[in-house]
N, C-alpha and C positions, 0 to 999 in steps of 0.2 A: 505494498499501500502507502501512496504518496507523500510524502512530507509534505509538501508544497511547492508548487514551484518560483524558481528563484530566477531573473535575470542579470545574468552579470555582461557589467558594461568597465570594459580594459581595452586602450587600441595596443596592447603588449599583447602576444597570438599566447608568450608560452601562459603570462598568469593568466589567460582566460582559460588555457588550458589546464594546468595548475591547479585554478577554485572551480573549475566543470572534475575535474576527476578527483575533490575534497570533498564537494556538491553530492554527487553521483553516489558517494561513497556508504553516503550518511541518508539514503533512499530520498534526496530534493529529484525534482525532475529540473533539467538547465534549458537556459536559452541562451546567449550570449550576441552578443550589441562590440563593437570596435570605435564608435564614438559617440556621442552626445546628441547630434539629429539623428540616427541608426535607433540610439537607447529610446531616445520618446518614443519614432515610429513604434517599437515592437513592442512597445508599453503598453500604449492607445490600443492594439490590435491584442494582445497576444493576455495582459491583465494579469502579467507576475502576482505572484504572493508577495513579495519580497524584490528590492529594486539594491544588489551590492554596484556601486555609481563611482570611480575613481573618479579624481577631483581634476590634474592635469591630465589634456586629450586636445589632442590637434583637434585643428576647427572648432571645434563647439565640443567646452566644458562639461565640467561634470557642473560645475553650477548654476552654467545658462540651461545646461540639459534640464534640473530640479524645477529650478523657473520655469521654464517651461509646459514641464509635468502636474505643474501645480498649477499652473492658467488653464490647464486643460480636463482640470479639474479631478487626473489621476493621485489615486487618493493609496497607493499601494507605501510600506512603511519601510524606503527610502535609506540605504548604510551608505559617509561616502569611507570611499577609502584613498586615505593621504597615506603622503611623506610626511616623516618628522616637524621637514621646515614650515608643512603649510598649515602647520595649526590655526591661523587666523581664518583660514578659509574655514577652519571645520568649523565654525568657529560659528562662518558667515551663515554654514550652511545650515548651525539645525534650527538658525533662525526666521529658515526660507521656511524648516521643517521637513527634516530631513530627519531621523529618525533618532540615529545612534553616527559614531563613526569609528574606524577600525587603518591604527595608523601602520603601515608598512616600516621593515617585517613585519605581518605579528605568527602569533601560533594560531593552528590550525583550529585546532579542538576550539583556544575563548571566540572565533569567528562563528566557526557552531551552533556555538553556544548565542551568538549575539541574533545570528539569522531566527533562532530556533526561541526567543524571546520576543521578537519582532510579531511573531505569530503569533505569539498569549495573544490570548482577551485582556486589554484594560482599558474598562469601560469606568468597574469600582471604581480602581485605584484612581485611572486619573481623572475620574471626578472628585477625588478627595483633594489630592495630590496639589487640581490646581494647574495655572497656566507656569510656569518655573519653565524654561527650560530644559529637552534629556540630559545633556551635562549636566546637570544641579543632583540630575537625581540616576542615573544607571550608567552616564558615559566615562569620558578618562578624567578623571576628579584634579587629572592635577592642568586642565584649562583655569578653572578654578579655586585651586591651593595652590599653584603654585607646583616647581618640580626641585625644590632643595632637598637636601637630605631630611630634615625633619622635616616635612611634610611627606617625603619618602615612609617615614618611617609609620607616620600616621595615617596610611593608603594601605600598607601591608596591613593595622590594628584591625581600619575599617573588611577588611577583605575577611580577617583569620576569624573579629567577633559578631558578623554581618548572620553566620547562615545558623548561629545557636539562639538561644532561645535565652540567652543573657542576660539580664540587666545594664547598662552602661551606661555609666555617668561619664557624663562630655565636660571638659575645663574649659574653662578662657575667659580670655579679654568680651571686651561687649566689640563688634562687630569683627570677630578672628571666624567666622561658619558652623560654627554650631550645630544650626536651623541644619545645617546642607550637613552635614558630617552626621545627625540625623537620619535625614532623607534618604541620606547613603544609605546609612544601614539598613530603612526598614523596607530599598528597594532589592540590597542583596540578598533581599530572607528568601525566605516560604512563604512570608505572610506581606510579598509585595502587591497582591492584590486582591488586600484589605486594605480598609482604612487605616491612610496614618491622620490623625486627630492629635492636633496642637489646642495646648493653652501659657499665657504665659500669668505664671505665678502671683506676679508683685500690679498686674493690669486692674487684678476681679477686689474686689472691699474682703476684710477676711469677715462678717455678718452674709456671704452671700456662697464663700468656695466650694463650701465643702455640697454646697444644695448642687454649684455647677458642675461638680467632678463628679458624685455618689449620684443625683439624682433629687425628687423630693413631692411629695402628695398632697396634695391637694388642702389647702388648710395647715400645713409644717409652720407653719412662717405667718405674718402679715407681711399679702403679696400673693402669695403664694395659691392663685385663683382655679388652679388647673395641676394637676401629677407633668410630668415630664422632667424624662427619661437624663440622668445626667451623663458628659462624655465621655466618660471610663466606658459605660456600659454602649454607647455609639461605639468606640474603635475596636470591644468583643472581635475579636481572629486575628486583628491589623497591629497596629502598635503606637503609642500614647505615648507623646510627646512632653514631659511638664519643663517649659523654662523658666527657669532662674529659682529653684527647685526653695531656695533657702528664705524668700520671699512664706514661703508655703506655714500658716499658722498651728502652731502643736497640738489641734485639735484634725488638724484636716490632717497632719501628717502622721500619727496615729489611724489615721483612718485606713490611710496608703498602706502604709504597714500590713494593715491586716489584709489588701488587695494582691501584697506580696505573700502573705506566708499562705493565705484561703485561698487565694482566685474566686474573690465574691468581695461585693459589694453592698451595702444596706441605705439604700434610699434617705434622708432626712424622713421620720416623721411614719418609718418603715419596721418589721418585723424580722421580714423576708426578709437572707438575704437571697443574690444576682450572682449566680455561677457568670465569672469571667473567664475570656482565657485573651489577654493581652501583654503583649511584650513593655516593660515602661524604660524609656530611656529618659531620665532629664538633663541636665545645666544646670550651670552654676556663671556667676563670673566672680566670684570670689568665693574664698575660703572654707569652704564646709564645717572644715575641723574649728575654725576660730568661730563661728558658729555652735557647735557641738561643744564645744569650748566656756560658750556664755549660757549656756543653760535654752539656745531660740529654737537649736535642735533636736531632736532624737539620737544617741549614739544608735542605737537600735537600725537607724531607718537608714540611716548617713551607711553601714557595712552596707543596709537589704539593698540600697542605689549601687555602691561602691563596688558592685558585684566586677563588673571590670570598666577600666576604669581610660580614657582616652583628652591628655592632656592635649590640646592644640595653643604653638607656640605664638604668636606676639609678632605682629609684620617685621617690628621694626627686628628684632633675631632673624632674621628669615632676608635681609636686603634683596637677595639676587633674586627671588620671587616676582621683585617689583616688576622691573621691563616688561615679562609673559604677562602679570597680569593687568598691567596700566595695557597695554598694546592692541589687549581683549575685549579692555574697560571702556576704549575708543571707539572700536566696531559696530561693539555694540547699540554705544551709543549714534554714532553714525550711522547706522542702521534702522534707529528712532525718528532718526530728522529730518533720512529720508535728500541723507549727501556724500559722495564719495567719500571713501575713504581718508583719513584724515595723518597725517606721521606727526612722531612727536621727537622735538629735536632733540639734540644730542642733551645742550644744556634743559632742557626743559628736564628729559630723563634724571639727566644727574640732580633737577632738586628734589625730582621723584625721589629717589633713591634715597637720596641726604634725609629726607622729612622722617621724623620716629611716627606717624599714624598712629597716633592716641586710640580713631575711631578703628583701624585698620582695616580691612578691604573694603569695610562699606565706607570706610570715608574714602577713601584710596576711590574707588569705583565716581563716588559723589564729584571728587576734586576732578579725571578725569573729565565727567558729564559736563561739567561749567566750562570748563574749559571747552572741550568740543563746540559750544553756546557758541563761546565768542571770538572763537578763534575762526579767523576767514580762510588759510592755505594751509598751515599747520599750526601743529600745538609750540607755541616758546614758553619761556619766564613768564612772561607780563601775564599768561591770561593764566597760573593761575594759582588760585584765590593759600598761598602759605607765606608768611613767612619769611624761607628762603626766600623766595622769587621775587617778595616786593620788598625787600629787607626791615629791620625789626620798629618802623613805625609805621606798618599795615600800607593799607591800598588805600593811599590817600592823596590829598589834591589835582598833587603834581601826574601821580599815573591813572587819576578818572582825566584829567586835561589829556593829555595824550590818547586815551580812548574815545576821546570828541571828536580830537582833532586827526579820528582815523577811520572818524564818521556812524563809532557807536553811537545808536541817540540814550539819554541821557537817564533814562526810563528803565533799560537796563543796567549801567554803571548805579543808579538808586539802588537797587535790585541783591546788584554783587556786595555793594555795603552794609549794606540790611543786614543781608543775607550773611557772613560776617560774622557781626556784634548779636545776633541772633545766634548762631550757633556757638557763640562761645557761654551766653549767658543760660543755653536752654541743659550745654556738660554741666557746666559747676553747677545748675537745682540740680540734678540727675544724678551730677559725686555728691553732693555734700546729704541728700538726701537718703546715701546706700546702695542707690538704683534701684532705691523702691517710688517708682513710676506714678503712683496716687502723693504719696508727700509730695515729690517734682513737682504735681500741676499744682499742687497745693500753693506753695513757695510760688511761682511763676502767674499767678491768682488766675490759671484757663483752667479750661476741664481736661480731662482726659482723652477724649476724643481729639484734643486742636492737639492736644502734645503729643499722642501717639505720632497724630498729619506729620508733629517736626519732625521728631526719632527720627522717623523716615524720609525724612526728606533732606533732612543731616549729614546721616548714616551715622548717628548714635544709637540707634533701638537697639 
């Protein structure tokens, strides 16, 4: 019985022959094409289940072929085949709708596994995980995390623990990619087609957190006008991600411990336990050991959550990752803006590498995206709203006037100035509150939803 029909697109005859042998040995029917133009015609005529599409080909290349396939409404999953030096093209392909990509030289077993994943039903998981690029879930994590030795160790840990049911505690500063790691663990596990549910423990008032996590019965407290299922039961069969778990109140900690020990929850106002099968992944940007010593976090829960711990290094400790990340963020921004790709000058890249990035990769992404908005042809240091780029005096009158002379509208310059000040104030409030978002909102005298938007806007989430 056929495993499915795969279209192989590559201008090299030997590569087409090799891939045909590998896939036929696994039970796949194989079609071939030697350039992008032929690939579009074959895909339209024969409707393959999966397409392996080389990026670099004469005449019509892989990216152009992918765009033409999508324009014609062809929905077959496309796996791009690329060389190590073409990672930027792979990112663009993913944003154009490619399912995944494989880097030459690749392991045949890994390639077959990717093809088989592309054939799996993805409806339930996709609906919960949302619209993030596939690279953030199941693709090469080097694209969004980097290729330094420190990150290589993290990726190795992810690959080792993902297929297990271990509880995982992800530790790292704001912006280091803790949720990305949680999603990668989910996607690489046997639960990948089940729900992935996330909750920010600092975003829900202490009085409501138990009802949100475990559910509540009608009339169990003021305002409980109807029965409501908790988020943990919703995640049953899949993965439940507790972000900033250090903000969880002690009462909710006791109930979470019961979930880990007994695999059941009891809704607020109910005596009946509900069985749940859920993998717990927790994250923290502070040392939970200090919370344990201070009596604000249960020691037994800490050890339960830390069955396997993954520590994410800050960006300033792995500066060699910055050029790759910056280029990928720049390509992403240009795609969103509908403009041709921008180059980052050597001077600008040096500025990015020198910066300490207290907001880590998220702050880097926002800085590059802002620069892409202002830069006319290439990104140089003056387009970066960083102290190293503008001098210790900040983005001041002289630079603002230079921007006016270049034809930048006043409104955009004022927006840049106010954004820099706003980010500094929000970051200070967040730090002073111990990263408790509700307290930070109170300090700034804004509501939580407004704070959340500003955290996302400035890369401080």
